[in-house]
N, CA and C atoms as an extended XYZ file, in Angstrom:
513
Properties=species:S:1:pos:R:3:atomname:S:1:resname:S:1:resid:I:1 pbc="F F F"
N      -134.929      159.517        2.571 N   MET     1
C      -136.070      160.296        1.924 CA  MET     1
C      -135.557      160.953        0.696 C   MET     1
N      -136.544      160.794       -0.245 N   PHE     2
C      -136.073      161.355       -1.695 CA  PHE     2
C      -136.942      162.422       -2.018 C   PHE     2
N      -136.329      163.467       -2.684 N   MET     3
C      -137.022      164.623       -3.066 CA  MET     3
C      -137.447      164.602       -4.583 C   MET     3
N      -138.546      164.906       -4.993 N   LEU     4
C      -138.882      165.064       -6.323 CA  LEU     4
C      -139.362      166.509       -6.651 C   LEU     4
N      -139.142      166.992       -7.820 N   PRO     5
C      -139.635      168.311       -8.138 CA  PRO     5
C      -141.120      168.228       -8.436 C   PRO     5
N      -141.745      169.294       -7.950 N   LEU     6
C      -143.172      169.359       -8.153 CA  LEU     6
C      -143.531      170.076       -9.321 C   LEU     6
N      -144.649      170.132       -9.559 N   GLY     7
C      -145.148      170.924      -10.770 CA  GLY     7
C      -144.948      172.401      -10.702 C   GLY     7
N      -144.595      173.063       -9.484 N   HIS     8
C      -144.610      174.517       -9.290 CA  HIS     8
C      -143.129      175.058       -9.575 C   HIS     8
N      -142.303      174.325       -9.743 N   GLY     9
C      -140.916      174.567       -9.950 CA  GLY     9
C      -140.138      174.389       -8.658 C   GLY     9
N      -140.609      173.771       -7.704 N   GLY    10
C      -139.816      173.544       -6.362 CA  GLY    10
C      -139.729      172.138       -5.957 C   GLY    10
N      -139.212      171.956       -4.998 N   PHE    11
C      -139.056      170.518       -4.610 CA  PHE    11
C      -140.094      170.325       -3.433 C   PHE    11
N      -140.380      168.958       -3.352 N   GLY    12
C      -141.272      168.435       -2.424 CA  GLY    12
C      -141.073      167.104       -1.961 C   GLY    12
N      -141.695      166.641       -0.881 N   ILE    13
C      -141.503      165.513       -0.299 CA  ILE    13
C      -142.446      164.447       -0.985 C   ILE    13
N      -141.900      163.340       -1.374 N   ASN    14
C      -142.846      162.221       -1.994 CA  ASN    14
C      -143.496      161.424       -0.738 C   ASN    14
N      -144.553      161.415       -0.825 N   THR    15
C      -145.244      160.754        0.454 CA  THR    15
C      -145.491      159.332        0.159 C   THR    15
N      -145.238      158.919       -1.052 N   ASN    16
C      -145.407      157.427       -1.369 CA  ASN    16
C      -144.253      156.618       -0.755 C   ASN    16
N      -144.447      156.022        0.316 N   ILE    17
C      -143.446      155.368        1.170 CA  ILE    17
C      -142.943      154.153        0.526 C   ILE    17
N      -143.775      153.444       -0.200 N   PHE    18
C      -143.264      152.237       -0.749 CA  PHE    18
C      -142.345      152.490       -1.918 C   PHE    18
N      -142.535      153.415       -2.731 N   GLU    19
C      -141.465      153.746       -3.660 CA  GLU    19
C      -140.269      154.384       -3.065 C   GLU    19
N      -140.466      155.064       -2.055 N   THR    20
C      -139.237      155.761       -1.339 CA  THR    20
C      -138.395      154.631       -0.600 C   THR    20
N      -139.104      153.628       -0.148 N   ASN    21
C      -138.401      152.528        0.541 CA  ASN    21
C      -137.573      151.699       -0.478 C   ASN    21
N      -138.102      151.529       -1.637 N   ILE    22
C      -137.431      150.833       -2.726 CA  ILE    22
C      -136.310      151.530       -3.179 C   ILE    22
N      -136.389      152.848       -3.357 N   ILE    23
C      -135.347      153.715       -3.776 CA  ILE    23
C      -134.174      153.746       -2.660 C   ILE    23
N      -134.541      153.941       -1.312 N   ASN    24
C      -133.648      153.885       -0.359 CA  ASN    24
C      -132.944      152.516       -0.131 C   ASN    24
N      -133.585      151.584       -0.461 N   LEU    25
C      -133.024      150.067       -0.349 CA  LEU    25
C      -132.085      150.081       -1.456 C   LEU    25
N      -132.421      150.436       -2.556 N   ALA    26
C      -131.383      150.445       -3.819 CA  ALA    26
C      -130.258      151.155       -3.410 C   ALA    26
N      -130.414      152.370       -2.882 N   ALA    27
C      -129.243      153.205       -2.679 CA  ALA    27
C      -128.338      152.546       -1.541 C   ALA    27
N      -128.945      151.861       -0.434 N   VAL    28
C      -128.181      151.226        0.553 CA  VAL    28
C      -127.349      150.006       -0.060 C   VAL    28
N      -128.207      149.251       -0.910 N   VAL    29
C      -127.679      148.015       -1.395 CA  VAL    29
C      -126.409      148.406       -2.298 C   VAL    29
N      -126.608      149.565       -3.084 N   GLY    30
C      -125.513      149.926       -3.921 CA  GLY    30
C      -124.411      150.493       -3.184 C   GLY    30
N      -124.518      151.123       -1.981 N   ILE    31
C      -123.370      151.701       -1.037 CA  ILE    31
C      -122.733      150.429       -0.436 C   ILE    31
N      -123.522      149.513        0.137 N   VAL    32
C      -122.991      148.259        0.544 CA  VAL    32
C      -122.179      147.508       -0.358 C   VAL    32
N      -122.756      147.373       -1.536 N   VAL    33
C      -122.015      146.575       -2.577 CA  VAL    33
C      -120.822      147.168       -2.949 C   VAL    33
N      -120.785      148.603       -3.121 N   SER    34
C      -119.569      149.295       -3.527 CA  SER    34
C      -118.551      149.155       -2.418 C   SER    34
N      -118.924      149.417       -1.144 N   PHE    35
C      -117.875      149.376       -0.033 CA  PHE    35
C      -117.522      147.857        0.315 C   PHE    35
N      -118.600      147.279        0.644 N   VAL    36
C      -118.486      145.857        1.256 CA  VAL    36
C      -118.066      144.847        0.102 C   VAL    36
N      -118.468      145.050       -0.917 N   GLY    37
C      -118.240      144.064       -2.022 CA  GLY    37
C      -116.756      143.971       -2.281 C   GLY    37
N      -115.946      145.029       -2.444 N   ASN    38
C      -114.534      145.012       -2.672 CA  ASN    38
C      -113.870      144.237       -1.506 C   ASN    38
N      -114.218      144.506       -0.275 N   ASN    39
C      -113.675      143.855        0.946 CA  ASN    39
C      -113.996      142.340        0.928 C   ASN    39
N      -115.276      142.030        0.592 N   LEU    40
C      -115.651      140.701        0.537 CA  LEU    40
C      -114.981      139.955       -0.538 C   LEU    40
N      -114.920      140.601       -1.690 N   ARG    41
C      -114.190      139.941       -2.819 CA  ARG    41
C      -112.710      139.785       -2.506 C   ARG    41
N      -112.107      140.673       -1.707 N   SER    42
C      -110.799      140.545       -1.318 CA  SER    42
C      -110.572      139.381       -0.251 C   SER    42
N      -111.572      139.213        0.640 N   LEU    43
C      -111.627      138.179        1.632 CA  LEU    43
C      -111.807      136.863        0.921 C   LEU    43
N      -112.617      136.782       -0.088 N   LEU    44
C      -112.846      135.536       -0.928 CA  LEU    44
C      -111.623      135.089       -1.520 C   LEU    44
N      -110.955      136.143       -2.228 N   ASP    45
C      -109.798      135.883       -3.015 CA  ASP    45
C      -108.622      135.420       -2.037 C   ASP    45
N      -108.520      136.033       -0.785 N   ASP    46
C      -107.597      135.565        0.172 CA  ASP    46
C      -107.851      134.110        0.591 C   ASP    46
N      -109.206      133.877        0.735 N   ARG    47
C      -109.637      132.492        1.131 CA  ARG    47
C      -109.296      131.447        0.077 C   ARG    47
N      -109.533      131.913       -1.225 N   LYS    48
C      -109.314      130.988       -2.315 CA  LYS    48
C      -107.750      130.657       -2.542 C   LYS    48
N      -106.971      131.694       -2.223 N   LYS    49
C      -105.502      131.572       -2.216 CA  LYS    49
C      -104.989      130.582       -1.083 C   LYS    49
N      -105.561      130.804        0.143 N   THR    50
C      -105.261      130.012        1.124 CA  THR    50
C      -105.725      128.544        1.039 C   THR    50
N      -106.831      128.295        0.342 N   ILE    51
C      -107.290      126.902        0.097 CA  ILE    51
C      -106.321      126.455       -0.970 C   ILE    51
N      -106.093      127.037       -1.941 N   LEU    52
C      -105.036      126.482       -3.162 CA  LEU    52
C      -103.850      126.278       -2.498 C   LEU    52
N      -103.252      127.084       -1.658 N   TYR    53
C      -101.978      126.783       -1.030 CA  TYR    53
C      -102.014      125.572       -0.165 C   TYR    53
N      -103.093      125.476        0.643 N   ASN    54
C      -103.172      124.258        1.412 CA  ASN    54
C      -103.389      122.984        0.527 C   ASN    54
N      -103.974      123.120       -0.583 N   LEU    55
C      -104.098      121.972       -1.546 CA  LEU    55
C      -102.828      121.631       -2.052 C   LEU    55
N      -102.068      122.611       -2.567 N   GLU    56
C      -100.681      122.309       -3.100 CA  GLU    56
C       -99.804      121.742       -2.025 C   GLU    56
N       -99.946      122.313       -0.817 N   GLU    57
C       -99.082      121.725        0.208 CA  GLU    57
C       -99.376      120.273        0.537 C   GLU    57
N      -100.747      120.048        0.549 N   ALA    58
C      -101.153      118.733        0.732 CA  ALA    58
C      -100.755      117.720       -0.265 C   ALA    58
N      -100.881      118.242       -1.557 N   ASN    59
C      -100.401      117.446       -2.654 CA  ASN    59
C       -98.918      117.173       -2.652 C   ASN    59
N       -98.100      118.198       -2.190 N   GLN    60
C       -96.700      118.001       -2.074 CA  GLN    60
C       -96.439      117.039       -1.031 C   GLN    60
N       -97.040      117.043        0.205 N   ARG    61
C       -96.939      116.092        1.265 CA  ARG    61
C       -97.319      114.714        0.894 C   ARG    61
N       -98.315      114.651        0.026 N   ALA    62
C       -98.777      113.167       -0.502 CA  ALA    62
C       -97.550      112.844       -1.440 C   ALA    62
N       -97.166      113.567       -2.366 N   LEU    63
C       -96.018      113.096       -3.150 CA  LEU    63
C       -94.785      112.666       -2.345 C   LEU    63
N       -94.436      113.361       -1.309 N   GLU    64
C       -93.410      112.944       -0.385 CA  GLU    64
C       -93.703      111.780        0.356 C   GLU    64
N       -94.864      111.630        0.764 N   ALA    65
C       -95.277      110.431        1.555 CA  ALA    65
C       -95.217      109.247        0.516 C   ALA    65
N       -95.693      109.463       -0.722 N   GLN    66
C       -95.585      108.313       -1.720 CA  GLN    66
C       -94.172      107.923       -1.925 C   GLN    66
N       -93.307      108.946       -2.098 N   GLU    67
C       -91.902      108.639       -2.312 CA  GLU    67
C       -91.238      107.838       -1.132 C   GLU    67
N       -91.631      108.298        0.079 N   LYS    68
C       -91.036      107.674        1.244 CA  LYS    68
C       -91.500      106.315        1.283 C   LYS    68
N       -92.921      105.980        0.811 N   LEU    69
C       -93.453      104.721        0.762 CA  LEU    69
C       -92.630      103.728       -0.123 C   LEU    69
N       -92.521      104.362       -1.453 N   ASN    70
C       -91.657      103.590       -2.498 CA  ASN    70
C       -90.258      103.293       -2.069 C   ASN    70
N       -89.612      104.388       -1.264 N   ASN    71
C       -88.237      104.007       -0.774 CA  ASN    71
C       -88.470      102.990        0.321 C   ASN    71
N       -89.285      102.988        1.097 N   ALA    72
C       -89.510      101.871        2.109 CA  ALA    72
C       -89.661      100.544        1.518 C   ALA    72
N       -90.517      100.562        0.531 N   LYS    73
C       -90.799       99.242       -0.170 CA  LYS    73
C       -89.541       98.650       -0.758 C   LYS    73
N       -88.806       99.514       -1.461 N   ALA    74
C       -87.629       99.181       -1.967 CA  ALA    74
C       -86.524       98.734       -0.931 C   ALA    74
N       -86.584       99.459        0.071 N   GLY    75
C       -85.665       99.036        1.276 CA  GLY    75
C       -85.992       97.575        1.773 C   GLY    75
N       -87.459       97.337        1.902 N   LEU    76
C       -87.907       96.092        2.351 CA  LEU    76
C       -87.420       95.092        1.395 C   LEU    76
N       -87.724       95.222        0.116 N   GLU    77
C       -87.268       94.211       -0.939 CA  GLU    77
C       -85.794       93.986       -0.868 C   GLU    77
N       -84.986       94.998       -0.736 N   TYR    78
C       -83.539       94.835       -0.538 CA  TYR    78
C       -83.192       93.962        0.717 C   TYR    78
N       -83.919       94.407        1.794 N   ALA    79
C       -83.610       93.615        3.051 CA  ALA    79
C       -83.950       92.143        2.953 C   ALA    79
N       -85.206       91.884        2.254 N   LYS    80
C       -85.566       90.522        2.071 CA  LYS    80
C       -84.472       89.763        1.225 C   LYS    80
N       -83.995       90.349        0.101 N   LYS    81
C       -83.078       89.646       -0.758 CA  LYS    81
C       -81.789       89.436        0.068 C   LYS    81
N       -81.274       90.481        0.876 N   LYS    82
C       -80.195       90.147        1.669 CA  LYS    82
C       -80.386       89.216        2.735 C   LYS    82
N       -81.583       89.153        3.260 N   ALA    83
C       -81.793       88.103        4.233 CA  ALA    83
C       -81.844       86.718        3.625 C   ALA    83
N       -82.341       86.598        2.367 N   GLN    84
C       -82.389       85.336        1.605 CA  GLN    84
C       -80.899       84.903        1.409 C   GLN    84
N       -80.122       85.967        0.914 N   LEU    85
C       -78.675       85.579        0.621 CA  LEU    85
C       -77.924       85.059        1.842 C   LEU    85
N       -78.121       85.749        3.014 N   ILE    86
C       -77.639       85.541        4.200 CA  ILE    86
C       -78.076       83.982        4.647 C   ILE    86
N       -79.323       83.708        4.475 N   ARG    87
C       -79.831       82.382        4.874 CA  ARG    87
C       -79.194       81.353        4.045 C   ARG    87
N       -79.150       81.634        2.668 N   GLU    88
C       -78.405       80.665        1.758 CA  GLU    88
C       -77.038       80.396        2.060 C   GLU    88
N       -76.270       81.711        2.335 N   GLU    89
C       -74.832       81.511        2.731 CA  GLU    89
C       -74.713       80.738        4.201 C   GLU    89
N       -75.580       81.031        4.953 N   GLY    90
C       -75.521       80.232        6.251 CA  GLY    90
C       -75.758       78.725        6.066 C   GLY    90
N       -76.724       78.436        5.289 N   ILE    91
C       -76.972       76.957        4.959 CA  ILE    91
C       -75.671       76.376        4.255 C   ILE    91
N       -75.249       77.058        3.277 N   SER    92
C       -73.967       76.605        2.574 CA  SER    92
C       -72.846       76.429        3.489 C   SER    92
N       -72.605       77.351        4.390 N   ARG    93
C       -71.416       77.214        5.331 CA  ARG    93
C       -71.629       76.193        6.329 C   ARG    93
N       -73.024       75.975        6.863 N   ALA    94
C       -73.251       74.939        7.756 CA  ALA    94
C       -73.053       73.591        7.117 C   ALA    94
N       -73.454       73.480        5.855 N   THR    95
C       -73.343       72.226        5.160 CA  THR    95
C       -71.865       71.899        4.852 C   THR    95
N       -71.099       72.984        4.542 N   SER    96
C       -69.627       72.788        4.310 CA  SER    96
C       -68.976       72.322        5.712 C   SER    96
N       -69.408       73.070        6.649 N   GLU    97
C       -68.869       72.699        8.042 CA  GLU    97
C       -69.018       71.368        8.539 C   GLU    97
N       -70.337       70.888        8.302 N   ILE    98
C       -70.804       69.590        8.568 CA  ILE    98
C       -69.839       68.574        7.794 C   ILE    98
N       -69.737       68.855        6.470 N   ASN    99
C       -69.028       67.877        5.567 CA  ASN    99
C       -67.634       67.978        6.016 C   ASN    99
N       -67.022       68.955        6.500 N   THR   100
C       -65.599       69.035        6.843 CA  THR   100
C       -65.414       68.279        8.272 C   THR   100
N       -66.322       68.431        9.219 N   VAL   101
C       -66.345       67.672       10.420 CA  VAL   101
C       -66.479       66.213       10.208 C   VAL   101
N       -67.349       65.896        9.200 N   VAL   102
C       -67.702       64.359        8.989 CA  VAL   102
C       -66.471       63.735        8.254 C   VAL   102
N       -65.669       64.567        7.333 N   ASN   103
C       -64.543       64.173        6.832 CA  ASN   103
C       -63.373       63.907        7.866 C   ASN   103
N       -63.230       64.915        8.813 N   ILE   104
C       -62.210       64.788        9.774 CA  ILE   104
C       -62.563       63.617       10.674 C   ILE   104
N       -63.885       63.496       11.030 N   HIS   105
C       -64.137       62.276       11.821 CA  HIS   105
C       -63.949       60.937       11.228 C   HIS   105
N       -64.171       60.895        9.910 N   GLU   106
C       -63.886       59.559        9.219 CA  GLU   106
C       -62.354       59.263        9.131 C   GLU   106
N       -61.560       60.327        8.974 N   ILE   107
C       -60.205       60.220        8.946 CA  ILE   107
C       -59.743       59.801       10.225 C   ILE   107
N       -60.138       60.278       11.310 N   ARG   108
C       -59.755       60.036       12.783 CA  ARG   108
C       -60.251       58.584       12.940 C   ARG   108
N       -61.586       58.210       12.528 N   LEU   109
C       -61.933       56.845       12.752 CA  LEU   109
C       -60.945       55.847       11.848 C   LEU   109
N       -60.537       56.217       10.755 N   ALA   110
C       -59.729       55.263        9.950 CA  ALA   110
C       -58.315       55.154       10.738 C   ALA   110
N       -57.876       56.282       11.186 N   LYS   111
C       -56.531       56.138       12.002 CA  LYS   111
C       -56.680       55.379       13.189 C   LYS   111
N       -57.758       55.529       13.777 N   LEU   112
C       -57.928       54.710       14.956 CA  LEU   112
C       -58.284       53.230       14.729 C   LEU   112
N       -58.874       53.003       13.615 N   GLU   113
C       -59.075       51.570       13.135 CA  GLU   113
C       -57.650       51.015       12.866 C   GLU   113
N       -56.829       51.785       12.169 N   GLU   114
C       -55.587       51.269       11.943 CA  GLU   114
C       -54.747       51.146       13.078 C   GLU   114
N       -54.653       52.026       14.149 N   PHE   115
C       -54.086       51.894       15.391 CA  PHE   115
C       -54.471       50.603       16.041 C   PHE   115
N       -55.904       50.440       16.094 N   LYS   116
C       -56.387       49.221       16.757 CA  LYS   116
C       -55.812       47.982       16.142 C   LYS   116
N       -55.928       47.817       14.736 N   ASN   117
C       -55.341       46.725       14.145 CA  ASN   117
C       -53.911       46.490       14.335 C   ASN   117
N       -53.096       47.631       14.361 N   GLU   118
C       -51.581       47.460       14.763 CA  GLU   118
C       -51.464       47.008       16.204 C   GLU   118
N       -52.232       47.489       17.017 N   THR   119
C       -52.206       47.222       18.427 CA  THR   119
C       -52.571       45.675       18.553 C   THR   119
N       -53.579       45.194       17.925 N   VAL   120
C       -53.924       43.762       17.984 CA  VAL   120
C       -52.942       43.045       17.502 C   VAL   120
N       -52.426       43.415       16.242 N   GLN   121
C       -51.316       42.639       15.661 CA  GLN   121
C       -50.065       42.561       16.614 C   GLN   121
N       -49.829       43.748       17.092 N   PHE   122
C       -48.539       43.685       18.121 CA  PHE   122
C       -48.810       42.715       19.346 C   PHE   122
N       -49.965       42.769       19.847 N   TYR   123
C       -50.211       41.922       20.947 CA  TYR   123
C       -50.345       40.396       20.579 C   TYR   123
N       -50.925       40.061       19.433 N   GLN   124
C       -50.824       38.735       18.958 CA  GLN   124
C       -49.377       38.366       18.763 C   GLN   124
N       -48.612       39.225       18.165 N   GLN   125
C       -47.128       38.763       17.949 CA  GLN   125
C       -46.560       38.634       19.319 C   GLN   125
N       -46.772       39.497       20.252 N   LYS   126
C       -46.215       39.275       21.549 CA  LYS   126
C       -46.585       38.028       22.173 C   LYS   126
N       -48.012       37.788       22.093 N   ALA   127
C       -48.415       36.669       22.631 CA  ALA   127
C       -47.895       35.344       22.080 C   ALA   127
N       -47.698       35.445       20.681 N   PHE   128
C       -47.195       34.162       19.879 CA  PHE   128
C       -45.714       34.070       20.283 C   PHE   128
N       -45.029       35.190       20.470 N   LYS   129
C       -43.584       35.080       20.811 CA  LYS   129
C       -43.390       34.583       22.206 C   LYS   129
N       -44.405       35.013       23.199 N   GLU   130
C       -44.163       34.550       24.556 CA  GLU   130
C       -44.640       33.000       24.571 C   GLU   130
N       -45.591       32.496       23.681 N   ALA   131
C       -45.971       31.156       23.735 CA  ALA   131
C       -44.950       30.394       23.019 C   ALA   131
N       -44.199       30.928       22.024 N   TYR   132
C       -43.060       30.279       21.403 CA  TYR   132
C       -41.908       30.080       22.360 C   TYR   132
N       -41.599       31.244       23.055 N   LEU   133
C       -40.541       31.060       23.931 CA  LEU   133
C       -40.781       30.216       25.074 C   LEU   133
N       -42.087       30.034       25.466 N   TYR   134
C       -42.532       29.081       26.511 CA  TYR   134
C       -42.358       27.675       26.055 C   TYR   134
N       -42.897       27.477       24.936 N   VAL   135
C       -42.880       26.124       24.390 CA  VAL   135
C       -41.483       25.655       24.164 C   VAL   135
N       -40.679       26.567       23.496 N   VAL   136
C       -39.297       26.160       23.270 CA  VAL   136
C       -38.475       26.007       24.598 C   VAL   136
N       -38.740       26.951       25.582 N   SER   137
C       -38.079       26.695       26.844 CA  SER   137
C       -38.437       25.356       27.497 C   SER   137
N       -39.699       24.976       27.355 N   LYS   138
C       -40.265       23.708       27.937 CA  LYS   138
C       -39.584       22.375       27.098 C   LYS   138
N       -39.486       22.582       25.844 N   ILE   139
C       -38.864       21.484       25.162 CA  ILE   139
C       -37.466       21.444       25.382 C   ILE   139
N       -36.720       22.577       25.549 N   LEU   140
C       -35.434       22.444       25.875 CA  LEU   140
C       -35.128       21.943       27.316 C   LEU   140
N       -36.037       22.347       28.248 N   THR   141
C       -35.963       21.693       29.497 CA  THR   141
C       -36.202       20.157       29.496 C   THR   141
N       -37.138       19.757       28.830 N   ARG   142
C       -37.224       18.311       28.707 CA  ARG   142
C       -36.221       17.696       27.993 C   ARG   142
N       -35.616       18.291       27.023 N   VAL   143
C       -34.503       17.636       26.262 CA  VAL   143
C       -33.353       17.604       27.232 C   VAL   143
N       -33.075       18.615       27.965 N   ARG   144
C       -31.925       18.584       28.925 CA  ARG   144
C       -32.284       17.470       29.937 C   ARG   144
N       -33.587       17.496       30.472 N   GLU   145
C       -33.795       16.331       31.371 CA  GLU   145
C       -33.550       14.952       30.892 C   GLU   145
N       -33.981       14.779       29.587 N   ARG   146
C       -33.698       13.458       28.942 CA  ARG   146
C       -32.117       13.126       28.703 C   ARG   146
N       -31.573       14.325       28.284 N   LEU   147
C       -30.041       14.034       28.083 CA  LEU   147
C       -29.467       13.771       29.319 C   LEU   147
N       -29.858       14.515       30.476 N   ASN   148
C       -29.286       14.302       31.701 CA  ASN   148
C       -29.603       12.877       32.239 C   ASN   148
N       -30.756       12.363       31.968 N   ARG   149
C       -31.038       11.108       32.500 CA  ARG   149
C       -30.535        9.927       31.592 C   ARG   149
N       -30.224       10.312       30.424 N   GLY   150
C       -29.667        9.249       29.470 CA  GLY   150
C       -30.609        8.738       28.646 C   GLY   150
N       -30.265        8.178       27.482 N   LEU   151
C       -31.088        7.641       26.419 CA  LEU   151
C       -31.335        6.206       26.778 C   LEU   151
N       -32.595        5.869       26.852 N   ASP   152
C       -33.010        4.409       27.037 CA  ASP   152
C       -33.160        3.910       25.554 C   ASP   152
N       -33.434        2.638       25.408 N   SER   153
C       -33.396        1.940       24.042 CA  SER   153
C       -34.614        2.370       23.301 C   SER   153
N       -35.876        2.553       24.142 N   THR   154
C       -37.071        2.870       23.311 CA  THR   154
C       -36.836        4.386       22.806 C   THR   154
N       -36.399        5.165       23.662 N   TYR   155
C       -36.366        6.602       23.217 CA  TYR   155
C       -35.304        6.792       22.131 C   TYR   155
N       -34.305        5.935       22.222 N   HIS   156
C       -33.259        6.036       21.172 CA  HIS   156
C       -33.743        5.558       19.828 C   HIS   156
N       -34.720        4.616       19.810 N   VAL   157
C       -35.300        4.133       18.635 CA  VAL   157
C       -36.260        5.122       18.061 C   VAL   157
N       -36.983        5.819       18.973 N   VAL   158
C       -37.964        6.901       18.558 CA  VAL   158
C       -37.206        8.076       17.927 C   VAL   158
N       -36.055        8.370       18.566 N   VAL   159
C       -35.399        9.660       17.883 CA  VAL   159
C       -34.714        9.273       16.549 C   VAL   159
N       -34.195        8.053       16.487 N   ASN   160
C       -33.648        7.519       15.176 CA  ASN   160
C       -34.692        7.518       14.033 C   ASN   160
N       -35.822        7.021       14.473 N   ASN   161
C       -36.939        6.852       13.491 CA  ASN   161
C       -37.367        8.255       13.049 C   ASN   161
N       -37.414        9.053       13.936 N   PHE   162
C       -37.884       10.519       13.609 CA  PHE   162
C       -36.850       11.068       12.635 C   PHE   162
N       -35.612       11.003       12.760 N   TYR   163
C       -34.583       11.528       11.856 CA  TYR   163
C       -34.617       10.893       10.621 C   TYR   163
N       -34.855        9.626       10.603 N   VAL   164
C       -34.873        8.841        9.439 CA  VAL   164
C       -36.064        9.273        8.425 C   VAL   164
N       -37.269        9.398        9.143 N   SER   165
C       -38.269        9.797        8.366 CA  SER   165
C       -38.164       11.234        7.912 C   SER   165
N       -37.599       12.023        8.569 N   ARG   166
C       -37.356       13.432        8.170 CA  ARG   166
C       -36.245       13.469        6.932 C   ARG   166
N       -35.251       12.562        6.990 N   PHE   167
C       -34.280       12.476        5.960 CA  PHE   167
C       -35.078       12.020        4.710 C   PHE   167
N       -35.877       11.012        4.826 N   THR   168
C       -36.515       10.354        3.550 CA  THR   168
C       -37.540       11.482        3.075 C   THR   168
N       -38.175       12.201        3.858 N   ALA   169
C       -39.035       13.307        3.397 CA  ALA   169
C       -38.369       14.403        2.673 C   ALA   169
N       -37.049       14.554        3.102 N   PHE   170
C       -36.280       15.618        2.526 CA  PHE   170
C       -35.837       15.318        1.008 C   PHE   170
N       -35.727       13.987        0.671 N   LYS   171
C       -35.212       13.589       -0.594 CA  LYS   171
C       -36.447       14.039       -1.568 C   LYS   171
């Protein structure tokens, strides 16, 4: 309620309710704004600071995540290059090992072929020697038999003709 001075030098009550309500409302709004406004402003400032802090923290996390992603990508590229080098080295070693084994195999085959040829030659010589000894022993046996039986005239002529033909071929 608001009091206005009257024309008589005293105070009185203004009975105009609409004007009084507006003045009362203005006084209440002024009191609320002066007391609550500072608290509201303080709450809004705190909320603003919290939001800014959260945004900065989120930005920092995003930067850290991006850095981790870049590091992971670099690690992946390094691993791919390393894997490729290992693959190439493995292929190179396998090829080298295959060539070494093939060369060793070829050397062994050559030695085996040489051994086979020597063995065949040895058995051929052995067989020839045995055949030679058999033929010579048979010839000697027949010669002994002829010598023991004595020479007849036809055999004597054959032997003489043989040595004469040999002698003439020798000249």
